[in-house]
MDTraj code that builds the backbone (N, CA, C; nanometers):
import mdtraj as md
import numpy as np

residues = "MET ARG PHE ALA PRO THR ALA SER VAL PRO PHE ALA ALA ALA LEU VAL LEU ALA ALA THR ALA SER VAL LEU PRO ALA GLY CYS GLY SER SER THR PRO PRO THR SER ALA PRO VAL THR VAL ALA GLY ARG THR PHE GLN CYS ARG LEU SER ILE ASP ASN ALA SER ARG GLU LEU GLY LEU GLY GLY VAL ALA SER LEU GLY PRO ASP GLU GLY MET LEU PHE ALA PHE THR ASP SER GLN THR ARG THR PHE TRP MET ARG GLY CYS ILE MET ASP LEU ASP ILE ALA PHE ILE ASP PRO LEU GLY PHE VAL THR ALA VAL HIS THR MET PRO LYS GLU GLU LEU GLN GLN PRO GLY GLU SER GLU ASP GLN TYR TYR ALA ARG LEU LYS ARG TYR PRO SER ILE ALA PRO ALA GLN TYR VAL LEU GLU VAL ALA PRO GLY THR LEU ALA PRO LEU GLY VAL LYS ARG GLY THR ARG ILE GLU PHE ASP ARG ALA SER LEU LYS ASN HIS ILE LYS".split()
xyz = np.array([
    [-19.9848, 3.9613, 1.7707],
    [-19.9429, 4.0961, 1.7985],
    [-20.0595, 4.1902, 1.7786],
    [-20.0772, 4.2818, 1.8696],
    [-20.1845, 4.3801, 1.8595],
    [-20.1277, 4.5116, 1.8116],
    [-20.2051, 4.5807, 1.7330],
    [-20.1636, 4.7117, 1.6862],
    [-20.2465, 4.8165, 1.7580],
    [-20.1806, 4.9193, 1.8017],
    [-20.2514, 5.0328, 1.8606],
    [-20.3014, 5.1188, 1.7466],
    [-20.4126, 5.1873, 1.7657],
    [-20.4651, 5.2735, 1.6590],
    [-20.3765, 5.3966, 1.6413],
    [-20.2702, 5.3824, 1.5638],
    [-20.1799, 5.4950, 1.5377],
    [-20.1578, 5.5059, 1.3884],
    [-20.0765, 5.5990, 1.3506],
    [-20.0458, 5.6206, 1.2093],
    [-19.9680, 5.5038, 1.1507],
    [-19.9059, 5.4207, 1.2339],
    [-19.8278, 5.3092, 1.1812],
    [-19.9150, 5.1939, 1.1321],
    [-20.0407, 5.1889, 1.1716],
    [-20.1287, 5.0816, 1.1270],
    [-20.1476, 5.0839, 0.9755],
    [-20.1786, 5.1992, 0.9131],
    [-20.1903, 5.1974, 0.7669],
    [-20.0590, 5.1571, 0.6995],
    [-19.9459, 5.1987, 0.7560],
    [-19.8165, 5.1618, 0.6987],
    [-19.7961, 5.0110, 0.7078],
    [-19.8295, 4.9512, 0.8240],
    [-19.8159, 4.8060, 0.8410],
    [-19.9082, 4.7318, 0.7449],
    [-20.0295, 4.7827, 0.7278],
    [-20.1238, 4.7203, 0.6351],
    [-20.0707, 4.7276, 0.4921],
    [-20.0099, 4.8412, 0.4573],
    [-19.9534, 4.8554, 0.3234],
    [-19.8393, 4.7568, 0.3025],
    [-19.7580, 4.7346, 0.4062],
    [-19.6498, 4.6376, 0.3963],
    [-19.7030, 4.4973, 0.3733],
    [-19.8084, 4.4606, 0.4474],
    [-19.8687, 4.3280, 0.4318],
    [-19.9238, 4.3122, 0.2900],
    [-19.9942, 4.4145, 0.2389],
    [-20.0489, 4.4077, 0.1033],
    [-19.9381, 4.3970, -0.0006],
    [-19.8323, 4.4743, 0.0172],
    [-19.7215, 4.4695, -0.0780],
    [-19.6542, 4.3324, -0.0769],
    [-19.6359, 4.2750, 0.0395],
    [-19.5738, 4.1432, 0.0496],
    [-19.6626, 4.0373, -0.0150],
    [-19.7921, 4.0461, 0.0092],
    [-19.8857, 3.9500, -0.0498],
    [-19.8860, 3.9617, -0.2015],
    [-19.8886, 4.0844, -0.2510],
    [-19.8918, 4.1055, -0.3958],
    [-19.7662, 4.0515, -0.4631],
    [-19.6544, 4.0554, -0.3932],
    [-19.5305, 4.0105, -0.4560],
    [-19.5245, 3.8596, -0.4743],
    [-19.6053, 3.7822, -0.4012],
    [-19.6026, 3.6372, -0.4167],
    [-19.7148, 3.5850, -0.5057],
    [-19.8116, 3.6700, -0.5417],
    [-19.9194, 3.6280, -0.6306],
    [-19.8755, 3.6430, -0.7756],
    [-19.9158, 3.5502, -0.8634],
    [-19.8791, 3.5644, -1.0039],
    [-19.9483, 3.6842, -1.0667],
    [-19.8789, 3.7494, -1.1567],
    [-19.9378, 3.8637, -1.2264],
    [-20.0577, 3.8167, -1.3071],
    [-20.1641, 3.8971, -1.3081],
    [-20.2828, 3.8626, -1.3856],
    [-20.3518, 3.7385, -1.3357],
    [-20.3523, 3.7161, -1.2078],
    [-20.4076, 3.5942, -1.1489],
    [-20.5485, 3.5660, -1.1987],
    [-20.6344, 3.6657, -1.1950],
    [-20.7724, 3.6448, -1.2351],
    [-20.7880, 3.6205, -1.3835],
    [-20.7056, 3.6827, -1.4663],
    [-20.7226, 3.6723, -1.6104],
    [-20.6729, 3.5396, -1.6670],
    [-20.5936, 3.4644, -1.5894],
    [-20.5419, 3.3391, -1.6420],
    [-20.6381, 3.2223, -1.6216],
    [-20.7422, 3.2426, -1.5447],
    [-20.8399, 3.1372, -1.5211],
    [-20.9335, 3.1281, -1.6414],
    [-20.9379, 3.0132, -1.7071],
    [-21.0250, 3.0031, -1.8246],
    [-21.1724, 3.0102, -1.7848],
    [-21.2520, 3.0739, -1.8686],
    [-21.3962, 3.0795, -1.8405],
    [-21.4592, 2.9418, -1.8574],
    [-21.5702, 2.9182, -1.7902],
    [-21.6405, 2.7905, -1.8024],
    [-21.7658, 2.8027, -1.8890],
    [-21.8100, 2.9255, -1.9140],
    [-21.9261, 2.9463, -1.9999],
    [-21.9144, 3.0813, -2.0692],
    [-21.9955, 3.0973, -2.1736],
    [-21.9955, 3.2214, -2.2501],
    [-22.1291, 3.2379, -2.3207],
    [-22.1723, 3.3626, -2.3389],
    [-22.2938, 3.3846, -2.4171],
    [-22.2663, 3.3688, -2.5666],
    [-22.3588, 3.3047, -2.6352],
    [-22.3508, 3.2856, -2.7799],
    [-22.4850, 3.3301, -2.8375],
    [-22.4809, 3.4208, -2.9344],
    [-22.6049, 3.4745, -2.9916],
    [-22.6260, 3.4197, -3.1318],
    [-22.7440, 3.3616, -3.1493],
    [-22.7833, 3.2998, -3.2754],
    [-22.9151, 3.3633, -3.3192],
    [-22.9133, 3.4348, -3.4310],
    [-23.0337, 3.4979, -3.4861],
    [-23.1088, 3.5793, -3.3798],
    [-23.0346, 3.6550, -3.3005],
    [-23.0940, 3.7401, -3.1984],
    [-23.1263, 3.6721, -3.0665],
    [-23.1087, 3.5438, -3.0576],
    [-23.1362, 3.4684, -2.9341],
    [-23.0043, 3.4306, -2.8681],
    [-22.9917, 3.4602, -2.7386],
    [-22.8666, 3.4337, -2.6680],
    [-22.8767, 3.3056, -2.5854],
    [-22.7754, 3.2234, -2.6011],
    [-22.7627, 3.0977, -2.5274],
    [-22.6447, 3.1114, -2.4318],
    [-22.6601, 3.0617, -2.3108],
    [-22.5472, 3.0536, -2.2185],
    [-22.4855, 2.9162, -2.2405],
    [-22.3641, 2.9148, -2.2928],
    [-22.3019, 2.7884, -2.3341],
    [-22.1852, 2.7495, -2.2442],
    [-22.1839, 2.6224, -2.2066],
    [-22.0667, 2.5664, -2.1409],
    [-21.9551, 2.5681, -2.2440],
    [-21.8336, 2.5913, -2.1990],
    [-21.7209, 2.5931, -2.2921],
    [-21.6441, 2.4622, -2.2873],
    [-21.6085, 2.4159, -2.4026],
    [-21.5267, 2.2959, -2.4182],
    [-21.4016, 2.3410, -2.4922],
    [-21.2931, 2.3706, -2.4150],
    [-21.1765, 2.4361, -2.4733],
    [-21.0469, 2.3556, -2.4614],
    [-21.0573, 2.2321, -2.4114],
    [-20.9387, 2.1464, -2.4044],
    [-20.9769, 2.0057, -2.4478],
    [-20.8772, 1.9216, -2.4702],
    [-20.9047, 1.7872, -2.5230],
    [-20.9972, 1.7057, -2.4341],
    [-20.9775, 1.7119, -2.3026],
    [-21.0602, 1.6317, -2.2119],
    [-21.2069, 1.6734, -2.2201],
    [-21.2349, 1.8036, -2.2182],
    [-21.3743, 1.8482, -2.2238],
    [-21.4340, 1.8284, -2.3621],
    [-21.3512, 1.8378, -2.4665],
    [-21.4027, 1.8120, -2.6018],
    [-21.4374, 1.6650, -2.6198],
    [-21.3587, 1.5767, -2.5626],
    [-21.3877, 1.4335, -2.5746],
    [-21.5179, 1.3980, -2.5028],
    [-21.5411, 1.4553, -2.3867],
    [-21.6629, 1.4280, -2.3098],
    [-21.7837, 1.4968, -2.3721],
    [-21.7674, 1.6223, -2.4109],
    [-21.8780, 1.6983, -2.4687],
    [-22.0010, 1.6950, -2.3798],
    [-22.1156, 1.6683, -2.4389],
    [-22.2415, 1.6587, -2.3637],
    [-22.2799, 1.5133, -2.3361],
    [-22.1838, 1.4228, -2.3480],
    [-22.2081, 1.2826, -2.3161],
    [-22.2580, 1.2689, -2.1729],
    [-22.3661, 1.1968, -2.1552],
    [-22.4233, 1.1749, -2.0234],
    [-22.5198, 1.2824, -1.9771],
    [-22.5302, 1.3924, -2.0520],
    [-22.6232, 1.5005, -2.0158],
    [-22.7623, 1.4621, -2.0656],
    [-22.8607, 1.4645, -1.9755],
    [-22.9955, 1.4186, -2.0099],
    [-23.0799, 1.5250, -2.0792],
    [-23.0521, 1.6527, -2.0519],
    [-23.1317, 1.7573, -2.1152],
    [-23.0585, 1.8902, -2.1082],
    [-23.0997, 1.9810, -2.1953],
    [-23.0512, 2.1185, -2.1946],
    [-23.1707, 2.2101, -2.1831],
    [-23.1542, 2.3187, -2.1105],
    [-23.2600, 2.4191, -2.1049],
    [-23.2732, 2.4868, -2.2406],
    [-23.3819, 2.5597, -2.2618],
    [-23.4057, 2.6208, -2.3925],
    [-23.2998, 2.7233, -2.4327],
    [-23.2278, 2.7791, -2.3372],
    [-23.1248, 2.8786, -2.3677],
    [-22.9866, 2.8338, -2.3223],
    [-22.9645, 2.7009, -2.3235],
    [-22.8356, 2.6446, -2.2850],
    [-22.7737, 2.5722, -2.4039],
    [-22.6439, 2.5521, -2.3957],
    [-22.5745, 2.4779, -2.4996],
    [-22.4303, 2.4549, -2.4608],
    [-22.3529, 2.4066, -2.5568],
    [-22.2090, 2.3894, -2.5382],
    [-22.1405, 2.4438, -2.6620],
    [-22.0327, 2.5189, -2.6382],
    [-21.9519, 2.5706, -2.7466],
    [-21.8141, 2.5052, -2.7388],
    [-21.7796, 2.4304, -2.8431],
    [-21.6483, 2.3676, -2.8544],
    [-21.5579, 2.4660, -2.9274],
    [-21.4361, 2.4826, -2.8782],
    [-21.3406, 2.5716, -2.9437],
    [-21.2091, 2.4968, -2.9644],
    [-21.1536, 2.5113, -3.0822],
    [-21.0294, 2.4441, -3.1195],
    [-20.9232, 2.5482, -3.1531],
    [-20.7973, 2.5090, -3.1468],
    [-20.6871, 2.6016, -3.1746],
    [-20.6758, 2.6362, -3.3228],
    [-20.7324, 2.5526, -3.4084],
    [-20.7215, 2.5766, -3.5518],
    [-20.8532, 2.5477, -3.6209],
    [-20.8566, 2.5826, -3.7475],
    [-20.9745, 2.5585, -3.8298],
    [-20.9429, 2.4453, -3.9264],
    [-21.0256, 2.3410, -3.9225],
    [-21.0090, 2.2298, -4.0155],
    [-21.1428, 2.1586, -4.0321],
    [-21.1503, 2.0729, -4.1318],
    [-21.2716, 1.9944, -4.1494],
    [-21.2848, 1.9023, -4.0287],
    [-21.4000, 1.9041, -3.9657],
    [-21.4219, 1.8283, -3.8419],
    [-21.5401, 1.7344, -3.8589],
    [-21.5396, 1.6296, -3.7769],
    [-21.6489, 1.5340, -3.7742],
    [-21.6859, 1.5096, -3.6290],
    [-21.8138, 1.5178, -3.5980],
    [-21.8630, 1.4877, -3.4634],
    [-21.9521, 1.3644, -3.4699],
    [-21.9692, 1.2994, -3.3571],
    [-22.0578, 1.1843, -3.3440],
    [-22.1184, 1.1881, -3.2054],
    [-22.2114, 1.0979, -3.1794],
    [-22.2901, 1.1000, -3.0561],
    [-22.2424, 0.9957, -2.9549],
    [-22.1147, 0.9943, -2.9246],
    [-22.0590, 0.8981, -2.8289],
    [-22.1095, 0.9313, -2.6887],
    [-22.1793, 0.8377, -2.6277],
    [-22.2264, 0.8522, -2.4905],
    [-22.3373, 0.9534, -2.4706],
    [-22.3952, 1.0030, -2.5778],
    [-22.5017, 1.1031, -2.5659],
    [-22.6364, 1.0347, -2.5439],
    [-22.7112, 1.0872, -2.4494],
    [-22.8410, 1.0275, -2.4160],
    [-22.9565, 1.1192, -2.4531],
    [-22.9276, 1.2220, -2.5326],
    [-23.0326, 1.3109, -2.5837],
    [-22.9961, 1.3522, -2.7256],
    [-23.0970, 1.3870, -2.8047],
    [-23.0735, 1.4400, -2.9386],
    [-23.0115, 1.5798, -2.9251],
    [-22.9401, 1.6233, -3.0287],
    [-22.8770, 1.7553, -3.0283],
    [-22.8838, 1.8192, -3.1656],
    [-22.8930, 1.9515, -3.1690],
    [-22.8680, 2.0286, -3.2904],
    [-22.7232, 2.0736, -3.2836],
    [-22.6563, 2.0737, -3.3984],
    [-22.5151, 2.1111, -3.4026],
    [-22.4920, 2.2066, -3.5197],
    [-22.4097, 2.3091, -3.4947],
    [-22.3679, 2.4021, -3.5999],
    [-22.2162, 2.4123, -3.5954],
    [-22.1526, 2.3831, -3.7069],
    [-22.0082, 2.4016, -3.7205],
    [-21.9852, 2.5461, -3.7632],
    [-21.8828, 2.6108, -3.7070],
    [-21.8621, 2.7542, -3.7263],
    [-21.7164, 2.7806, -3.7655],
    [-21.6972, 2.8631, -3.8672],
    [-21.5605, 2.8947, -3.9117],
    [-21.4969, 3.0006, -3.8200],
    [-21.3696, 3.0341, -3.8413],
    [-21.3017, 3.1293, -3.7521],
    [-21.3635, 3.2693, -3.7489],
    [-21.4406, 3.3049, -3.8509],
    [-21.5031, 3.4368, -3.8553],
    [-21.6439, 3.4381, -3.7961],
    [-21.6935, 3.3209, -3.7569],
    [-21.8252, 3.3135, -3.6950],
    [-21.9374, 3.2715, -3.7881],
    [-21.9042, 3.2255, -3.9080],
    [-22.0077, 3.1840, -4.0028],
    [-22.0267, 3.0323, -4.0002],
    [-22.1516, 2.9894, -4.0055],
    [-22.1864, 2.8475, -4.0019],
    [-22.1422, 2.7805, -4.1316],
    [-22.0765, 2.6642, -4.1163],
    [-22.0357, 2.5854, -4.2332],
    [-22.1286, 2.4670, -4.2574],
    [-22.1957, 2.4193, -4.1511],
    [-22.2890, 2.3065, -4.1644],
    [-22.3766, 2.3005, -4.0395],
    [-22.4982, 2.2496, -4.0572],
    [-22.5938, 2.2319, -3.9476],
    [-22.6516, 2.0912, -3.9578],
    [-22.6633, 2.0238, -3.8440],
    [-22.7220, 1.8895, -3.8403],
    [-22.8081, 1.8765, -3.7145],
    [-22.9079, 1.7896, -3.7207],
    [-22.9748, 1.7414, -3.6000],
    [-22.9239, 1.5997, -3.5803],
    [-22.8665, 1.5763, -3.4629],
    [-22.8045, 1.4463, -3.4344],
    [-22.8922, 1.3701, -3.3348],
    [-22.9579, 1.2634, -3.3784],
    [-23.0368, 1.1831, -3.2846],
    [-22.9448, 1.1004, -3.1944],
    [-22.9897, 1.0790, -3.0723],
    [-22.9112, 0.9940, -2.9818],
    [-22.9010, 0.8553, -3.0427],
    [-22.7951, 0.7862, -3.0068],
    [-22.7744, 0.6507, -3.0571],
    [-22.7662, 0.5551, -2.9395],
    [-22.7850, 0.4292, -2.9690],
    [-22.7746, 0.3272, -2.8655],
    [-22.6367, 0.3350, -2.8022],
    [-22.6330, 0.3359, -2.6701],
    [-22.5061, 0.3435, -2.5982],
    [-22.4242, 0.2171, -2.6199],
    [-22.2968, 0.2243, -2.5862],
    [-22.2092, 0.1083, -2.5989],
    [-22.2651, -0.0055, -2.5154],
    [-22.2739, -0.1215, -2.5756],
    [-22.3336, -0.2385, -2.5119],
    [-22.2280, -0.3236, -2.4419],
    [-22.2695, -0.3989, -2.3388],
    [-22.1744, -0.4914, -2.2751],
    [-22.1189, -0.5874, -2.3807],
    [-21.9900, -0.6075, -2.3785],
    [-21.9256, -0.6962, -2.4745],
    [-21.8910, -0.6302, -2.6069],
    [-21.9371, -0.5074, -2.6290],
    [-21.9060, -0.4353, -2.7522],
    [-21.7743, -0.3602, -2.7322],
    [-21.6793, -0.3831, -2.8196],
    [-21.5486, -0.3166, -2.8067],
    [-21.5620, -0.1689, -2.8436],
    [-21.4625, -0.0891, -2.8038],
    [-21.4597, 0.0525, -2.8415],
    [-21.4610, 0.0660, -2.9928],
    [-21.3825, -0.0167, -3.0613],
    [-21.3774, -0.0113, -3.2075],
    [-21.5134, -0.0411, -3.2703],
    [-21.5821, -0.1421, -3.2186],
    [-21.7153, -0.1754, -3.2707],
    [-21.8134, -0.0605, -3.2455],
    [-21.8061, -0.0036, -3.1265],
    [-21.8951, 0.1075, -3.0900],
    [-21.8722, 0.2259, -3.1837],
    [-21.7471, 0.2693, -3.1971],
    [-21.7159, 0.3819, -3.2852],
    [-21.7557, 0.3545, -3.4289],
    [-21.7383, 0.2318, -3.4747],
    [-21.7681, 0.1973, -3.6136],
    [-21.9162, 0.2145, -3.6462],
    [-22.0037, 0.1962, -3.5474],
    [-22.1468, 0.2054, -3.5774],
    [-22.2057, 0.3461, -3.5554],
    [-22.1275, 0.4372, -3.4969],
    [-22.1787, 0.5730, -3.4741],
    [-22.1788, 0.6531, -3.6037],
    [-22.2898, 0.7197, -3.6321],
    [-22.3005, 0.8050, -3.7504],
    [-22.2108, 0.9271, -3.7322],
    [-22.1469, 0.9708, -3.8413],
    [-22.0598, 1.0881, -3.8400],
    [-22.1334, 1.2082, -3.8978],
    [-22.1068, 1.3258, -3.8384],
    [-22.1666, 1.4516, -3.8829],
    [-22.0535, 1.5473, -3.9190],
    [-22.0353, 1.5788, -4.0496],
    [-21.9207, 1.6579, -4.0937],
    [-21.9458, 1.8093, -4.0938],
    [-21.8353, 1.8828, -4.0852],
    [-21.8428, 2.0291, -4.0903],
    [-21.8527, 2.0801, -4.2346],
    [-21.8348, 1.9947, -4.3319],
    [-21.8357, 2.0264, -4.4755],
    [-21.7147, 2.1135, -4.5144],
    [-21.6944, 2.2255, -4.4449],
    [-21.5803, 2.3150, -4.4697],
    [-21.5043, 2.3299, -4.3374],
    [-21.3830, 2.3851, -4.3400],
    [-21.3082, 2.4012, -4.2144],
    [-21.3854, 2.4803, -4.1091],
    [-21.3800, 2.4297, -3.9857],
    [-21.4487, 2.4933, -3.8726],
    [-21.3535, 2.4978, -3.7535],
    [-21.3647, 2.6052, -3.6754],
    [-21.2845, 2.6181, -3.5534],
    [-21.3711, 2.6054, -3.4292],
    [-21.5016, 2.6242, -3.4461],
    [-21.5947, 2.6197, -3.3329],
    [-21.7127, 2.5308, -3.3686],
    [-21.7750, 2.4755, -3.2642],
    [-21.8935, 2.3926, -3.2846],
    [-21.9923, 2.4257, -3.1727],
    [-22.1153, 2.4538, -3.2101],
    [-22.2210, 2.4844, -3.1141],
    [-22.3181, 2.3677, -3.1080],
    [-22.3469, 2.3197, -2.9869],
    [-22.4501, 2.2176, -2.9663],
    [-22.5573, 2.2755, -2.8760],
    [-22.6824, 2.2605, -2.9191],
    [-22.7985, 2.3074, -2.8427],
    [-22.9071, 2.1997, -2.8467],
    [-23.0145, 2.2243, -2.7742],
    [-23.1250, 2.1285, -2.7691],
    [-23.1802, 2.1025, -2.9091],
    [-23.2295, 1.9807, -2.9324],
    [-23.2827, 1.9465, -3.0649],
    [-23.4028, 2.0334, -3.1010],
    [-23.4123, 2.0669, -3.2298],
    [-23.5250, 2.1475, -3.2765],
    [-23.5076, 2.2959, -3.2497],
    [-23.3874, 2.3385, -3.2125],
    [-23.3627, 2.4796, -3.1798],
    [-23.3176, 2.5593, -3.3019],
    [-23.2264, 2.5064, -3.3806],
    [-23.1625, 2.5849, -3.4863],
    [-23.2510, 2.6096, -3.6080],
    [-23.3287, 2.5123, -3.6511],
    [-23.4129, 2.5295, -3.7714],
    [-23.5126, 2.6445, -3.7554],
    [-23.5874, 2.6541, -3.6441],
    [-23.6809, 2.7657, -3.6306],
    [-23.6130, 2.9035, -3.6293],
    [-23.4843, 2.9067, -3.5941],
    [-23.4101, 3.0328, -3.5960],
    [-23.3554, 3.0642, -3.7352],
    [-23.3765, 2.9723, -3.8290],
    [-23.3301, 2.9929, -3.9656],
    [-23.1807, 2.9729, -3.9841],
    [-23.1190, 2.8993, -3.8939],
    [-22.9741, 2.8778, -3.9026],
    [-22.9432, 2.7810, -4.0165],
    [-22.8547, 2.8247, -4.1033],
    [-22.8104, 2.7433, -4.2168],
    [-22.6682, 2.7854, -4.2512],
    [-22.6093, 2.7170, -4.3466],
    [-22.4741, 2.7520, -4.3891],
    [-22.4702, 2.9004, -4.4251],
    [-22.3722, 2.9723, -4.3698],
    [-22.3586, 3.1156, -4.3960],
    [-22.4161, 3.2049, -4.2875],
    [-22.4992, 3.1491, -4.1971],
    [-22.5540, 3.2280, -4.0859],
    [-22.4392, 3.2717, -3.9946],
    [-22.4449, 3.3947, -3.9469],
    [-22.3413, 3.4457, -3.8548],
    [-22.3838, 3.4151, -3.7114],
    [-22.2907, 3.3604, -3.6330],
    [-22.3136, 3.3322, -3.4909],
    [-22.2165, 3.4188, -3.4119],
    [-22.2698, 3.4909, -3.3134],
    [-22.1903, 3.5888, -3.2391],
    [-22.1461, 3.5358, -3.1034],
    [-22.0161, 3.5488, -3.0765],
    [-21.9591, 3.5234, -2.9443],
    [-21.8208, 3.5867, -2.9446],
    [-21.7627, 3.6036, -2.8273],
    [-21.6339, 3.6726, -2.8158],
    [-21.5190, 3.5787, -2.8516],
    [-21.4951, 3.5653, -2.9819],
    [-21.3898, 3.4759, -3.0301],
    [-21.2516, 3.5228, -2.9867],
    [-21.2295, 3.6515, -2.9830],
    [-21.0970, 3.7057, -2.9490],
    [-21.0541, 3.6664, -2.8082],
    [-21.1414, 3.6851, -2.7088],
    [-21.1013, 3.6498, -2.5721],
    [-21.0997, 3.4986, -2.5516],
    [-21.1834, 3.4274, -2.6239],
    [-21.1867, 3.2814, -2.6117],
    [-21.0559, 3.2205, -2.6620],
    [-20.9978, 3.2773, -2.7664],
    [-20.8740, 3.2236, -2.8249],
    [-20.7608, 3.2161, -2.7230],
    [-20.7610, 3.3051, -2.6237],
    [-20.6547, 3.3061, -2.5219],
    [-20.6597, 3.1846, -2.4305],
    [-20.7700, 3.1111, -2.4308],
    [-20.7874, 2.9997, -2.3368],
    [-20.7945, 2.8624, -2.4036],
    [-20.7995, 2.8584, -2.5361],
    [-20.8120, 2.7296, -2.6060],
    [-20.6819, 2.6516, -2.5956],
    [-20.6962, 2.5231, -2.5635],
    [-20.5772, 2.4357, -2.5526],
    [-20.5885, 2.3228, -2.6527],
])
top = md.Topology()
chain = top.add_chain()
for i, resn in enumerate(residues, 1):
    res = top.add_residue(resn, chain, resSeq=i)
    for name in ("N", "CA", "C"):
        top.add_atom(name, md.element.get_by_symbol(name[0]), res)
traj = md.Trajectory(xyz[None], top)
């Protein structure tokens, strides 16, 4: 159907927009979880991939060969508890900082890569030989960055790490 250039064209366009809006979910854009977020550590900002659900937390940075100097991953959990991480499937060393709900570091480790799961090695055998890295105190967030990054920035227990925890909480699963 063709429309003649008359006053009814804006009215027809308004009808189409109103009909379209009525079938779209409210807040369509705001319900999409972010995939990355800036995280500031001792004045240095890292663009971090977000790990906000069980599937992405299980994978983590496994299989990633390198990170840029200002890249990382931020794991976010629904609650704060004592956590333990390990290097399952990781092919590069990593620095890790466990972070409490207020943004303060509870523990820092450098995690060297470990030998990958070998043919004939069961999952149980593989997990049993992986070194564990504890949060020491309850943590809700975990930051992983390239090895050798956190020590020169002076990151230690009690260091404040800045990121938008409030908006991130809306997307954690």
